[in-house]
Residue frames as qw, qx, qy, qz and C-alpha x, y, z in Angstrom:
[[0.292, -0.369, 0.579, -0.666, -1.37, 11.32, -19.85],
 [0.120, -0.133, -0.979, 0.095, -2.77, 8.26, -18.10],
 [0.508, -0.181, -0.066, -0.840, -6.56, 8.22, -18.05],
 [0.023, 0.064, 0.961, -0.269, -8.60, 6.00, -15.73],
 [0.513, -0.246, -0.390, -0.724, -12.21, 5.13, -16.46],
 [0.563, -0.314, -0.759, 0.090, -14.20, 4.15, -13.36],
 [0.422, -0.805, -0.115, -0.400, -15.87, 5.44, -10.22],
 [0.148, 0.605, -0.606, 0.494, -13.56, 6.21, -7.32],
 [0.598, -0.347, 0.513, -0.508, -15.54, 4.05, -4.87],
 [0.937, 0.185, -0.213, -0.208, -15.32, 0.87, -6.95],
 [0.780, -0.516, 0.334, 0.117, -13.10, -1.72, -5.29],
 [0.821, 0.178, 0.311, 0.445, -11.21, -2.58, -8.47],
 [0.290, 0.849, 0.045, 0.441, -10.83, 1.06, -9.50],
 [0.456, -0.861, 0.197, -0.114, -9.47, 1.81, -6.02],
 [0.880, -0.191, 0.257, 0.350, -6.73, -0.76, -6.57],
 [0.597, 0.505, 0.188, 0.594, -5.46, 1.22, -9.54],
 [0.087, -0.911, -0.001, -0.404, -5.84, 4.55, -7.74],
 [0.733, -0.652, 0.165, 0.100, -3.92, 3.17, -4.75],
 [0.812, 0.021, 0.242, 0.530, -1.02, 2.13, -6.96],
 [0.345, 0.732, 0.149, 0.568, -1.00, 5.49, -8.74],
 [0.369, -0.898, 0.075, -0.228, -0.78, 7.20, -5.35],
 [0.840, -0.411, 0.218, 0.279, 2.04, 4.89, -4.24],
 [0.701, 0.158, 0.324, 0.616, 3.95, 5.68, -7.44],
 [0.057, -0.653, -0.063, 0.753, 3.04, 9.40, -7.52],
 [0.301, 0.232, 0.692, 0.614, 1.63, 9.04, -11.03],
 [0.260, 0.319, 0.053, -0.910, -0.33, 11.85, -12.64],
 [0.096, 0.280, 0.908, 0.298, -3.64, 10.80, -14.17],
 [0.428, -0.056, -0.072, -0.899, -7.11, 11.91, -15.18],
 [0.093, 0.175, 0.967, -0.158, -10.20, 9.96, -14.11],
 [0.444, -0.136, -0.313, -0.829, -13.78, 9.79, -15.36],
 [0.476, -0.020, 0.698, -0.534, -16.69, 8.42, -13.32],
 [0.602, 0.101, -0.592, -0.526, -18.26, 5.36, -14.93],
 [0.335, -0.057, -0.926, 0.165, -20.24, 2.52, -13.42],
 [0.332, -0.597, -0.730, 0.037, -22.88, 2.05, -10.74],
 [0.237, -0.769, -0.342, 0.485, -24.33, 5.40, -9.68],
 [0.061, -0.597, 0.296, 0.743, -22.71, 7.25, -12.59],
 [0.574, 0.475, -0.358, -0.562, -22.80, 6.94, -16.36],
 [0.919, -0.029, 0.373, -0.124, -23.53, 3.33, -17.32],
 [0.310, -0.458, 0.705, 0.443, -20.79, 1.37, -19.03],
 [0.532, 0.429, 0.715, 0.147, -23.36, 0.36, -21.64],
 [0.208, 0.880, 0.041, -0.426, -23.16, 3.92, -22.96],
 [0.801, 0.556, 0.070, 0.211, -21.71, 4.02, -26.50],
 [0.106, 0.898, -0.365, 0.224, -18.97, 6.38, -25.32],
 [0.538, -0.542, 0.635, -0.116, -17.65, 3.78, -22.89],
 [0.905, 0.191, 0.380, -0.024, -18.29, 0.90, -25.27],
 [0.592, 0.774, -0.189, 0.122, -15.91, 2.53, -27.73],
 [0.112, -0.733, 0.629, -0.232, -13.22, 2.24, -25.05],
 [0.048, -0.186, 0.975, -0.116, -14.10, -1.29, -23.89],
 [0.627, -0.130, -0.437, -0.631, -17.05, -3.37, -25.02],
 [0.446, -0.111, -0.847, 0.268, -16.57, -5.59, -21.95],
 [0.375, -0.682, -0.280, -0.562, -18.41, -2.89, -19.98],
 [0.747, -0.549, -0.293, 0.234, -16.43, -3.21, -16.75],
 [0.069, 0.886, -0.292, 0.353, -14.29, -0.74, -14.83],
 [0.042, -0.814, 0.180, 0.551, -11.48, 0.05, -14.42],
 [0.764, 0.481, 0.232, 0.361, -10.10, 0.65, -17.87],
 [0.307, -0.709, 0.152, 0.616, -7.03, 2.75, -18.55],
 [0.645, 0.721, 0.124, 0.220, -5.89, 4.64, -21.61],
 [0.531, -0.659, 0.243, 0.474, -2.15, 5.31, -21.66],
 [0.003, 0.565, -0.495, -0.660, -0.97, 7.25, -24.70],
 [0.607, 0.300, -0.430, -0.597, -3.50, 5.45, -26.86],
 [0.342, 0.094, -0.934, 0.044, -3.03, 2.02, -25.26],
 [0.678, -0.345, -0.017, -0.649, -6.26, 0.64, -23.79],
 [0.350, 0.128, -0.900, 0.226, -6.11, -1.93, -20.99],
 [0.695, -0.451, -0.104, -0.550, -8.82, -3.51, -18.84],
 [0.871, -0.255, -0.403, 0.118, -8.69, -5.83, -15.78],
 [0.334, -0.918, 0.149, -0.152, -7.42, -4.23, -12.59],
 [0.773, -0.468, 0.347, 0.251, -4.60, -6.68, -11.82],
 [0.718, 0.378, 0.296, 0.505, -3.31, -6.49, -15.39],
 [0.107, 0.921, 0.040, 0.372, -3.32, -2.71, -15.05],
 [0.575, -0.782, 0.237, 0.042, -1.31, -2.96, -11.81],
 [0.820, -0.130, 0.375, 0.411, 1.29, -5.17, -13.46],
 [0.533, 0.660, 0.253, 0.466, 1.47, -2.96, -16.54],
 [0.080, -0.960, 0.056, -0.263, 2.05, 0.22, -14.56],
 [0.684, -0.638, 0.318, 0.155, 4.65, -1.38, -12.29],
 [0.791, 0.094, 0.390, 0.463, 6.57, -2.79, -15.26],
 [0.385, 0.813, 0.196, 0.389, 6.30, 0.42, -17.28],
 [0.142, -0.927, 0.186, -0.293, 7.82, 2.44, -14.47],
 [0.551, 0.432, -0.635, 0.327, 10.49, -0.10, -13.56],
 [0.497, -0.549, 0.381, -0.554, 9.14, -0.87, -10.09],
 [0.636, 0.143, -0.758, 0.030, 10.81, -4.20, -9.41],
 [0.069, -0.139, 0.716, -0.681, 10.18, -3.62, -5.70],
 [0.621, 0.117, 0.264, -0.728, 6.47, -4.00, -6.46],
 [0.934, 0.286, 0.066, -0.203, 6.74, -6.72, -9.10],
 [0.469, -0.606, 0.583, 0.269, 10.06, -8.57, -8.81],
 [0.538, 0.557, -0.539, -0.331, 12.01, -9.88, -11.78],
 [0.121, -0.290, 0.938, -0.144, 13.06, -12.98, -9.84],
 [0.445, -0.101, -0.748, -0.481, 10.92, -15.84, -11.15],
 [0.409, -0.349, -0.821, 0.191, 9.84, -17.29, -7.82],
 [0.074, -0.320, -0.394, 0.858, 9.36, -13.97, -6.05],
 [0.316, 0.100, -0.290, -0.898, 7.21, -12.73, -8.91],
 [0.453, -0.196, -0.812, -0.310, 5.19, -15.95, -9.01],
 [0.271, -0.363, -0.736, 0.502, 4.43, -15.56, -5.30],
 [0.118, 0.278, 0.116, -0.946, 3.24, -11.99, -5.82],
 [0.415, 0.056, -0.509, -0.752, 1.05, -13.03, -8.74],
 [0.343, -0.244, -0.907, 0.023, -0.39, -16.00, -6.83],
 [0.070, -0.441, -0.583, 0.679, -1.77, -13.61, -4.21],
 [0.244, 0.267, -0.180, -0.915, -3.03, -11.28, -6.92],
 [0.404, -0.079, -0.783, -0.466, -4.85, -14.22, -8.51],
 [0.230, -0.349, -0.833, 0.362, -6.29, -15.16, -5.12],
 [0.050, 0.353, 0.282, -0.891, -7.63, -11.62, -4.89],
 [0.476, 0.230, -0.274, -0.803, -9.82, -12.13, -7.96],
 [0.562, -0.022, -0.788, -0.249, -10.68, -15.79, -7.40],
 [0.547, -0.377, -0.725, 0.185, -11.12, -17.50, -4.00],
 [0.249, -0.217, -0.393, 0.858, -10.51, -14.29, -2.08],
 [0.233, 0.065, -0.124, -0.962, -13.28, -12.51, -3.98],
 [0.320, -0.224, -0.835, -0.386, -15.84, -15.29, -4.49],
 [0.305, -0.540, -0.734, 0.278, -17.47, -14.98, -1.06],
 [0.131, -0.306, -0.136, 0.933, -17.08, -11.21, -0.92],
 [0.116, -0.116, -0.507, -0.846, -19.33, -10.61, -3.90],
 [0.388, -0.521, -0.688, -0.324, -22.68, -11.99, -2.64],
 [0.426, -0.534, -0.505, 0.528, -22.08, -10.60, 0.86],
 [0.159, -0.255, 0.033, 0.953, -21.29, -7.10, -0.37],
 [0.197, -0.159, -0.533, -0.807, -24.00, -6.98, -3.02],
 [0.438, -0.485, -0.735, -0.183, -26.63, -8.49, -0.74],
 [0.476, -0.607, -0.480, 0.418, -25.92, -6.74, 2.55],
 [0.280, -0.490, -0.013, 0.826, -24.37, -3.42, 1.52],
 [0.015, 0.111, -0.465, -0.878, -25.05, -2.49, -2.10],
 [0.499, 0.358, 0.574, -0.542, -28.56, -3.99, -1.90],
 [0.219, 0.254, -0.675, -0.657, -28.39, -5.21, -5.48],
 [0.759, 0.016, 0.065, -0.647, -31.84, -6.66, -6.33],
 [0.779, 0.237, -0.563, -0.142, -30.39, -9.94, -7.60],
 [0.469, 0.162, -0.748, 0.441, -28.81, -10.59, -4.19],
 [0.333, -0.276, 0.380, -0.818, -31.19, -8.99, -1.66],
 [0.804, -0.114, 0.216, -0.543, -33.03, -11.66, 0.31],
 [0.838, 0.280, -0.466, -0.041, -30.90, -14.48, -1.06],
 [0.561, -0.699, 0.380, -0.229, -29.99, -15.66, 2.44],
 [0.961, -0.058, 0.229, 0.142, -28.62, -19.03, 1.32],
 [0.674, 0.576, -0.025, 0.461, -26.23, -17.40, -1.13],
 [0.068, -0.849, 0.264, -0.453, -25.21, -14.68, 1.32],
 [0.766, -0.543, 0.319, -0.130, -24.62, -17.20, 4.10],
 [0.924, 0.172, 0.125, 0.318, -22.47, -19.26, 1.74],
 [0.399, 0.764, -0.122, 0.493, -20.53, -16.08, 0.91],
 [0.407, -0.795, 0.310, -0.325, -19.93, -15.35, 4.59],
 [0.918, -0.273, 0.280, 0.064, -18.72, -18.91, 5.19],
 [0.822, 0.389, 0.096, 0.405, -16.44, -18.91, 2.16],
 [0.187, 0.848, -0.159, 0.470, -15.07, -15.41, 2.77],
 [0.582, -0.715, 0.326, -0.210, -14.32, -16.17, 6.43],
 [0.952, -0.073, 0.233, 0.184, -12.62, -19.40, 5.41],
 [0.660, 0.582, -0.003, 0.476, -10.37, -17.58, 2.94],
 [0.079, -0.855, 0.253, -0.445, -9.45, -14.90, 5.47],
 [0.814, -0.506, 0.281, -0.047, -8.56, -17.64, 7.96],
 [0.892, 0.205, 0.140, 0.379, -6.15, -19.01, 5.37],
 [0.310, 0.785, -0.112, 0.524, -4.69, -15.54, 4.86],
 [0.493, -0.785, 0.244, -0.284, -4.32, -15.20, 8.63],
 [0.930, -0.242, 0.227, 0.157, -2.45, -18.50, 8.81],
 [0.738, 0.455, 0.059, 0.495, -0.09, -17.49, 6.01],
 [0.026, 0.856, -0.164, 0.490, 0.61, -14.10, 7.56],
 [0.703, -0.650, 0.246, -0.149, 1.32, -15.82, 10.85],
 [0.934, -0.036, 0.202, 0.292, 3.79, -18.26, 9.26],
 [0.607, 0.588, 0.046, 0.533, 5.62, -15.76, 7.05],
 [0.483, -0.429, -0.269, 0.715, 6.08, -13.21, 9.81],
 [0.210, 0.907, 0.357, 0.079, 4.95, -10.47, 7.44],
 [0.244, 0.373, 0.518, -0.730, 4.34, -7.68, 7.84],
 [0.521, 0.400, -0.246, -0.713, 3.14, -7.94, 4.22],
 [0.932, 0.113, 0.176, -0.297, 1.69, -10.94, 2.39],
 [0.848, 0.436, -0.238, 0.183, 4.96, -11.72, 0.59],
 [0.752, -0.125, -0.304, 0.572, 7.18, -11.00, 3.57],
 [0.396, -0.461, -0.214, 0.765, 9.07, -7.90, 4.64],
 [0.080, -0.186, 0.272, 0.941, 8.30, -5.70, 1.65],
 [0.499, 0.550, 0.344, -0.574, 5.17, -4.14, 0.20],
 [0.192, -0.068, 0.777, 0.596, 4.39, -5.49, -3.30],
 [0.417, -0.046, -0.421, -0.804, 1.55, -5.49, -5.81],
 [0.402, -0.239, -0.884, -0.009, 0.16, -8.51, -3.96],
 [0.127, -0.313, -0.617, 0.711, -0.85, -6.30, -1.06],
 [0.243, 0.067, -0.138, -0.958, -3.13, -4.16, -3.20],
 [0.598, -0.200, -0.567, -0.529, -5.88, -6.69, -4.05],
 [0.537, -0.257, -0.748, 0.294, -5.42, -8.44, -0.71],
 [0.138, -0.137, -0.397, 0.897, -5.55, -5.15, 1.19],
 [0.396, -0.095, -0.224, -0.885, -8.77, -4.12, -0.52],
 [0.645, -0.247, -0.685, -0.233, -10.40, -7.45, 0.38],
 [0.440, -0.220, -0.654, 0.575, -9.29, -7.12, 4.01],
 [0.087, 0.019, 0.162, -0.983, -10.69, -3.59, 4.23],
 [0.560, -0.165, -0.390, -0.712, -14.05, -4.71, 2.89],
 [0.627, -0.214, -0.746, 0.066, -14.14, -7.78, 5.17],
 [0.324, -0.220, -0.560, 0.730, -13.48, -5.68, 8.27],
 [0.140, -0.004, -0.008, -0.990, -15.83, -2.88, 7.18],
 [0.563, -0.224, -0.511, -0.610, -18.99, -4.94, 6.64],
 [0.460, -0.303, 0.558, -0.621, -21.20, -6.06, 9.51],
 [0.889, -0.017, -0.353, -0.290, -21.53, -9.83, 9.69],
 [0.807, -0.525, 0.269, -0.026, -20.30, -12.59, 12.00],
 [0.653, 0.611, -0.410, 0.178, -16.59, -13.18, 11.53],
 [0.863, -0.310, -0.240, 0.318, -13.80, -14.90, 13.47],
 [0.286, -0.907, 0.240, 0.196, -11.00, -13.13, 15.32],
 [0.858, 0.359, 0.026, 0.367, -7.96, -13.09, 13.06],
 [0.442, -0.804, 0.054, 0.393, -5.02, -11.46, 14.87],
 [0.533, -0.153, 0.454, 0.697, -2.54, -11.66, 11.99],
 [0.225, 0.628, 0.543, 0.510, -5.06, -10.08, 9.60],
 [0.241, -0.935, -0.252, 0.061, -5.71, -7.33, 12.15],
 [0.513, -0.591, 0.237, 0.576, -1.97, -6.61, 12.41],
 [0.455, 0.201, 0.567, 0.656, -1.71, -6.61, 8.63],
 [0.063, 0.836, 0.479, 0.260, -4.56, -4.11, 8.38],
 [0.341, -0.901, -0.027, 0.267, -2.80, -1.76, 10.77],
 [0.559, -0.294, 0.425, 0.648, 0.47, -2.16, 8.87],
 [0.337, 0.491, 0.567, 0.569, -1.21, -1.25, 5.58],
 [0.109, -0.917, -0.378, -0.068, -2.83, 1.69, 7.30],
 [0.460, -0.641, 0.118, 0.604, 0.59, 3.26, 7.91],
 [0.386, 0.111, 0.539, 0.740, 0.73, 3.83, 4.14],
 [0.197, 0.405, 0.136, -0.882, -0.86, 7.17, 3.16],
 [0.330, 0.128, -0.630, -0.692, -2.04, 5.77, -0.19],
 [0.272, -0.273, -0.923, -0.011, -4.02, 3.04, 1.59],
 [0.011, -0.454, -0.542, 0.707, -5.62, 5.61, 3.85],
 [0.257, 0.348, -0.184, -0.883, -6.75, 7.53, 0.78],
 [0.565, 0.199, -0.532, -0.599, -8.03, 4.69, -1.39],
 [0.477, -0.061, -0.876, 0.035, -8.31, 1.65, 0.90],
 [0.344, -0.490, -0.688, 0.411, -9.13, 2.28, 4.53],
 [0.043, 0.142, 0.080, 0.986, -11.03, 5.47, 3.78],
 [0.387, 0.175, 0.485, -0.764, -14.40, 4.69, 5.33],
 [0.716, 0.306, -0.247, -0.576, -15.70, 2.94, 2.20],
 [0.841, -0.147, 0.514, -0.080, -16.12, -0.87, 2.25]]
């Protein structure tokens, strides 16, 4: 059976849980990470010495990195609707997934850790937090422009794909945190579209940033 290591409120763990819900996969999950057992614990280190969640164990196969896990599960279960075989369609999906762990996430991190999680390293670091707000808003403006041009309703067009999972988690956190942000009508429509999906309601727009 698929086993997921990581706390259910972690943004990257939630990406994997969302996909499992979309695909109706059966799994077990153990709480690890902030607020639970530390990933420095030898028991977790035996699974992954990188010390980050999520990690999955699938019939003895260990895999870390949330987006790699998403791709692995989609490929394993033959979900070409989520991760197309067509070279260009797949590249577009993966470009958005990469955005979700690079530019799309860079500003999110100091804002979330400083204003919400109150992580000591970020509390009071107003210059860093203000940069995060500026950068995060700028990236969401770019997302808004792309959604407006493509016609959506999803980031890669008419169909829901793996790309929407990291992007959808970023959008939920952006809208859930209290800071000054621009009006982005296409992002707002996208958020409502994602919210028609029961799996997103459970693991994305569930009241947790």
